FIGUKOL-356622 format. One line per 10 residues: number of its first residue (from 1); their letters; for each residue x, y, z of C-alpha. Coordinates in pm, 1 decimal. Each point is the difference from the previous one (the first is absolute). Layout:
BEGIN
NUM	A	X,Y,Z; ...
This chain:
BEGIN
1	XXXXXXXXXX	-5597.1,6051.1,17136.9; -181.1,-308.0,-123.3; -338.5,142.8,-88.2; 7.9,-108.2,-362.2; -69.1,-371.0,-42.4; -2.9,-211.7,-310.9; -361.5,-77.3,-88.4; -124.7,-320.7,-151.4; -281.6,-31.1,-250.5; -241.6,-107.8,269.4
11	XXXXXXXXXX	86.5,300.4,216.5; -60.6,238.4,-288.4; -322.4,-143.7,-139.8; -138.1,-233.3,269.9; -360.4,19.1,-115.4; 85.4,-33.5,-368.8; 217.8,-307.1,55.2; -293.0,-191.7,149.9; -212.6,18.6,-313.0; 160.8,-123.6,-319.1
21	XXXXXXXXXX	-232.6,179.6,-249.5; 56.2,327.9,184.4; 373.8,-62.5,8.5; 4.6,-48.7,-379.1; -199.1,320.4,-50.7; 225.9,204.7,227.8; 311.7,-148.0,-157.0; -126.5,85.6,-349.5; -80.4,354.3,110.9; 344.4,52.9,155.0
31	XXXXXXXXXX	176.9,-154.3,-300.6; -185.1,243.9,-230.2; 99.6,290.4,224.3; 363.2,-114.1,-2.9; 9.6,-35.3,-378.8; -152.4,343.4,-50.1; 247.4,149.0,248.7; 295.2,-143.7,-189.0; -118.8,169.8,-320.2; 131.4,321.8,152.6
41	XXXXXXXXXX	354.2,-111.7,-84.1; -84.0,-9.3,-372.3; -141.1,351.5,-7.8; 245.9,166.8,236.9; 302.0,-222.0,44.2; 309.0,142.3,165.9; 345.9,11.5,-155.7; 170.3,39.2,337.3; 301.8,-232.1,26.2; -95.7,-99.8,351.3
51	XXXXXXXXXX	-91.7,-310.8,197.3; -237.0,17.8,296.0; -13.6,-273.0,262.8; -306.7,-3.7,223.6; 49.4,-163.5,340.0; -287.5,103.1,227.0; 60.4,-226.3,298.0; 49.0,-13.5,372.4; 361.2,-18.3,119.5; 48.7,-376.9,-20.2
61	XXXXXXXXXX	-133.6,-35.6,-352.4; 192.6,308.0,-112.2; 319.1,-177.8,102.4; -116.4,-314.7,-180.0; -17.7,200.6,-325.9; 362.0,120.3,20.3; 148.4,-301.9,-180.7; -242.5,44.8,-290.7; 61.4,374.5,-17.3; 376.1,-58.9,-11.8
71	XXXXXXXXXX	-48.2,-211.7,-311.2; -216.1,270.4,-158.4; 259.0,270.2,74.3; 284.0,-213.3,-139.2; -192.1,-87.9,-316.1; -111.2,357.2,-74.9; 331.1,168.0,84.6; -33.0,225.1,-304.7; -327.5,155.4,117.0; -115.8,229.0,278.1
81	XXXXXXXXXX	-178.3,-194.5,271.3; -255.6,116.4,255.2; -152.0,-199.8,281.6; -338.2,72.9,156.1; -61.6,-121.0,355.9; -171.0,91.7,325.5; 179.2,258.7,220.6; 109.0,-248.5,268.3; 184.9,-214.1,-255.5; 199.5,287.2,-151.2
91	XXXXXXXXXX	299.5,-23.0,240.6; 41.6,-368.6,-84.1; -3.5,62.4,-373.4; 232.6,300.5,31.9; 258.8,-224.1,165.7; -39.4,-264.3,-269.2; -21.2,227.4,-305.0; 168.0,335.7,71.5; 26.7,86.0,-369.6; -366.6,-30.5,-97.9
101	XXXXXXXXXX	-283.9,243.4,53.9; -234.7,-111.2,278.5; -350.7,145.5,17.4; -255.1,-59.4,272.6; -377.6,-15.3,-1.9; -172.7,46.2,338.4; -240.3,-269.0,116.1; -287.7,248.2,4.2; 34.1,41.5,-376.9; -172.0,-337.8,-24.5
111	XXXXXXXXXX	-364.4,-24.7,100.9; -15.3,-260.4,276.4; 360.4,-90.1,-92.2; -129.9,-138.9,-330.9; -115.4,245.8,-264.6; 253.2,252.9,-131.0; -134.3,355.1,1.1; 81.2,286.3,-237.2; 300.4,113.3,205.1; 159.0,-345.2,-12.7
121	XXXXXXXXXX	-51.7,-26.0,-375.8; 143.8,348.5,-46.5; 327.3,-104.6,167.6; 36.0,-293.2,-240.7; -94.5,189.0,-314.6; 212.4,307.4,72.7; 309.5,-219.7,0.5; -97.4,-196.1,-309.6; 158.4,-325.1,-106.0; 60.0,-214.9,-302.2
131	XXXXXXXXXX	-32.7,-316.3,208.8; -164.2,-66.8,336.3; 82.8,-297.1,220.1; -277.8,-68.7,248.7; 143.1,-191.7,295.9; -307.0,63.5,215.4; -280.8,-210.9,-142.2; -304.2,152.9,171.2; -301.3,213.5,-86.4; 207.7,299.2,113.5
141	XXXXXXXXXX	264.2,-47.2,-267.5; -257.8,-102.0,-261.9; -203.9,317.7,44.9; 320.8,202.8,-1.9; 145.9,-135.3,-323.6; -338.3,-0.3,-175.3; 50.2,372.7,-55.0; 349.9,-41.6,-141.3; 111.1,91.9,-351.9; 291.9,-243.8,11.3
151	XXXXXXXXXX	68.2,-207.5,-309.0; 57.3,-317.4,198.0; -112.9,-124.9,339.9; 158.0,-309.0,153.7; -128.0,-138.7,325.0; -207.2,-229.1,214.4; -351.5,32.4,131.9; -333.3,-168.4,47.8; -148.3,-148.8,-315.1; -265.3,272.5,2.5
161	XXXXXXXXXX	266.6,248.0,-112.7; 189.7,-215.0,-249.3; -83.3,218.9,-307.4; 190.7,292.3,154.3; 328.2,-181.1,-53.2; 196.5,-64.8,-315.7; 191.7,-266.4,194.2; -212.9,-146.9,276.4; 93.1,-230.6,285.4; -268.9,-152.8,222.7
171	XXXXXXXXXX	51.8,24.2,376.1; 179.5,-318.6,100.7; -126.9,-199.2,296.8; 324.7,-177.2,84.9; 297.8,127.9,200.9; 214.0,206.5,21.4; -157.7,347.8,-38.7; 323.9,116.5,-161.1; -68.2,-251.6,-278.5; -327.7,176.5,-76.7
181	XXXXXXXXXX	181.8,324.1,-78.4; 269.9,-183.8,-192.9; -274.4,-158.6,-213.5; -70.2,345.9,-141.5; 364.8,61.0,-81.6; 53.9,-340.5,-160.1; -272.1,66.1,-257.9; 223.2,252.9,-177.5; 346.0,-7.7,160.7; 237.7,-297.4,-19.1
191	XXXXXXXXXX	91.7,-129.2,345.8; 275.8,-252.5,-48.7; 126.8,-262.8,243.3; -73.3,-22.6,370.1; -106.7,336.8,136.3; 61.2,55.8,370.8; -263.7,172.9,210.0; 240.8,52.4,289.8; 113.6,341.2,117.0; 367.2,36.1,93.6
201	XXXXXXXXXX	51.9,-81.7,366.0; 136.7,287.3,209.4; 125.0,-120.1,341.3; -115.0,216.5,288.6; 254.1,246.5,135.6; -161.6,-36.7,341.4; -113.0,-300.9,203.3; -348.0,145.9,28.8; -310.2,-213.3,-61.2; -307.9,201.2,-96.0
211	XXXXXXXXXX	-356.6,-116.0,64.5; -283.7,149.1,-204.3; -323.8,-143.9,146.8; -262.7,133.8,-239.6; -146.3,-89.6,-339.6; -252.1,124.2,-252.6; -289.9,-154.4,193.5; -44.1,-162.4,339.2; -30.9,-359.9,-117.8; 358.7,7.2,-127.1
221	XXXXXXXXXX	136.5,114.8,336.8; 146.9,-249.1,245.6; -83.5,240.9,284.4; 190.8,270.1,185.1; -6.5,-188.9,332.4; 162.3,-305.5,-157.2; 260.4,217.4,-167.7; 70.8,159.9,337.7; 45.1,-344.3,158.7; 228.7,-97.8,-287.0
231	XXXXXXXXXX	205.1,316.6,45.9; 38.9,-67.2,371.0; 139.6,-345.5,-66.6; 231.0,118.2,-277.4; 132.3,291.7,206.7; 192.0,-232.8,230.0; 240.2,-58.6,-289.6; -72.0,256.5,-271.0; -54.9,372.3,-40.8; -368.3,37.9,-82.1
241	XXXXXXXXXX	-197.6,310.1,-98.7; -355.3,68.9,-118.8; -104.1,212.1,-295.6; -358.6,102.3,-78.2; -195.5,271.0,-171.5; -91.9,302.4,208.1; -306.0,-54.3,222.6; -37.3,-365.8,-98.2; 36.4,-136.8,356.0; -243.1,20.8,291.9
251	XXXXXXXXXX	131.8,219.3,279.8; 39.1,-282.0,253.7; 208.5,-234.3,-216.5; 194.9,295.9,-140.8; 99.5,102.5,351.5; 104.1,-355.0,89.3; 212.9,-33.2,-311.4; 166.9,336.9,58.0; 88.5,-98.1,355.5; 195.9,-302.2,-124.1
261	XXXXXXXXXX	97.5,61.3,-363.0; 78.5,279.2,-238.4; -311.1,81.2,-205.7; 25.2,196.9,-323.5; -321.0,143.2,-146.5; 18.8,97.3,-365.6; -229.1,229.2,-194.9; 158.8,-30.4,-345.1; 129.6,-274.0,-226.2; 335.0,177.6,-9.0
271	XXXXXXXXXX	31.5,-25.5,378.8; -98.0,-367.2,-6.3; 263.3,-67.7,-266.0; 277.3,172.9,195.0; -79.8,-195.3,316.6; -10.4,-333.5,-182.1; 336.7,78.0,-161.1; 147.1,9.8,349.9; -103.0,-352.4,108.6; 126.9,-353.6,-46.1
281	XXXXXXXXXX	-337.0,-175.5,-15.1; -361.5,112.0,-30.4; -271.2,-214.1,159.4; -361.0,56.7,-98.0; -317.9,-113.9,-167.1; -83.4,-24.1,-369.5; 19.8,376.4,-53.0; 179.1,282.8,-176.9; 289.8,41.5,247.5; 109.8,-362.7,-52.5
291	XXXXXXXXXX	23.0,56.8,-374.8; 177.5,332.7,48.9; 258.6,-182.9,211.8; 36.6,-261.0,-274.3; 43.9,277.3,-256.9; 268.3,161.0,220.4; 186.8,-330.3,22.8; -79.0,-67.2,364.5; -76.6,-341.1,145.7; -368.5,-54.9,78.2
301	XXXXXXXXXX	-211.1,-234.6,209.2; -368.5,5.4,-93.9; -302.3,-136.4,185.9; -272.8,-102.9,-243.3; -361.7,-86.6,78.7; -293.8,28.7,-241.0; 226.0,68.9,-299.8; 210.5,-254.0,-185.9; 376.0,62.2,37.0; 71.1,-153.0,-340.7
311	XXXXXXXXXX	-155.6,303.3,-169.5; 200.6,271.8,171.2; 290.8,-125.2,212.0; 340.6,155.6,-66.6; 243.1,-207.6,-204.4; 338.4,-111.5,128.1; 170.6,-168.2,292.8; -11.0,311.4,217.6; -374.5,-22.5,48.0; -215.8,-234.5,202.6
321	XXXXXXXXXX	-366.3,-29.7,88.2; -235.2,-188.7,224.9; -355.3,-93.2,-92.8; -246.8,-177.4,226.0; -191.6,-222.5,-239.0; -356.8,-87.2,94.5; -289.7,-157.8,-189.7; -99.2,325.4,-170.1; 350.4,127.1,-81.0; 51.2,89.3,-367.1
331	XXXXXXXXXX	189.8,-268.0,-192.0; -55.6,62.8,-370.6; -120.8,358.6,35.8; 148.7,324.3,129.6; -270.6,61.1,262.4; -207.5,-224.3,222.6; -372.1,-27.6,-73.3; -80.8,272.3,254.9; 156.3,263.1,-228.2; 339.0,-20.0,173.0
341	XXXXXXXXXX	-165.2,7.8,339.3; -198.8,318.5,-50.1; -320.0,-202.6,37.0; 139.5,-242.9,260.9; -170.9,6.7,343.1; 290.7,-126.5,213.2; 340.1,10.3,-182.7; 81.8,-357.7,103.6; 314.3,-28.0,-213.2; 167.5,293.6,174.1
351	XXXXXXXXXX	-144.6,-58.0,347.1; 116.5,-362.5,6.7; 359.6,86.5,-85.5; 181.7,-4.3,334.6; 282.5,224.0,114.1; 208.4,-310.2,72.6; -27.1,-125.3,-356.5; 85.3,337.9,-150.8; 288.5,53.8,241.5; 159.5,-338.8,-65.2
361	XXXXXXXXXX	-24.9,38.2,-378.0; 123.8,357.8,12.0; 302.3,-71.2,219.9; 116.5,-269.7,-241.4; -26.8,255.5,-280.6; 190.9,267.4,195.2; 279.6,-246.8,69.5; 15.8,-93.2,-369.7; 12.0,369.9,-91.4; 279.3,52.3,256.4
371	XXXXXX	-179.9,291.8,159.9; 231.6,134.4,273.6; -120.0,-56.4,353.0; -34.2,281.5,246.6; 301.9,73.0,217.9; -117.4,-43.2,360.0
């Protein structure tokens, strides 16, 4: 589910970034391309009274855009609104915005998940829009909207693509990620007073605690064996179940879990959503299911490692996290210097976080949340 990752400038043009004269040349070339592309709107502008919001993200970031999209929908209540996303995010957006048209673009319509092909551009241009809001901010969205005939494009992106936008917001480097998407909205839409990023809490109808042990990449995972140990300790007092994607567990640990706990394997986002709706608390790593649970109003307990909680943690008193800080943990950045652990040789931050420490912190949280204990 989490195959599409936000890409930084250095990930996109690593060789170019090392040589300043080359960087200036490439930037000038791309700026010229962007300016020429935007000329299309003068020669063939659309009169369609429609707004298009582009949110091409993995699950977690799709949920982070919801607050910004709500403001867009409220502000343009006199216009038709369409939202373009990846297929896996569609169920989330359908729940949030049942009255707007939601279109999907498959991942394979972007070359190496970056460059929009003809089929992707066709989906955008067949709908047509007066205004586009780009809440993606990557090469993928830049190459998609470059073919647009829209009169106005509002959004965020790398500086390389600044000329594509009539209202441009640079990608912020400070938390929270939700603020980055709100930056786009605030350029053109008044946002008055304190704006809450909390989702309405929905107490669990069951006493069930769900554990989702996986993440987008291995470095963000605390480890299935530790989660199993944690579940064993919790099960003396609480009802504990596991939920994973189909075929994501090795046969030996899968068998051991099934002998002692209920294990649900999901193959769709819809199935994952329905199972999370039925729990009191979701325990997991920095991953999509945690943010789905937050979106659904469920209490969450998140284990963070090579990513900085301040950039993505759910807001509100019904959420808690634990983060084993070490010398290389990110402090003023979203990721540690090993690219969020993807280039880390030993995953020290996660490996050094003991079951005892997680258990003690978690039990305090469960007591605070008044999660019902299992009837023995």
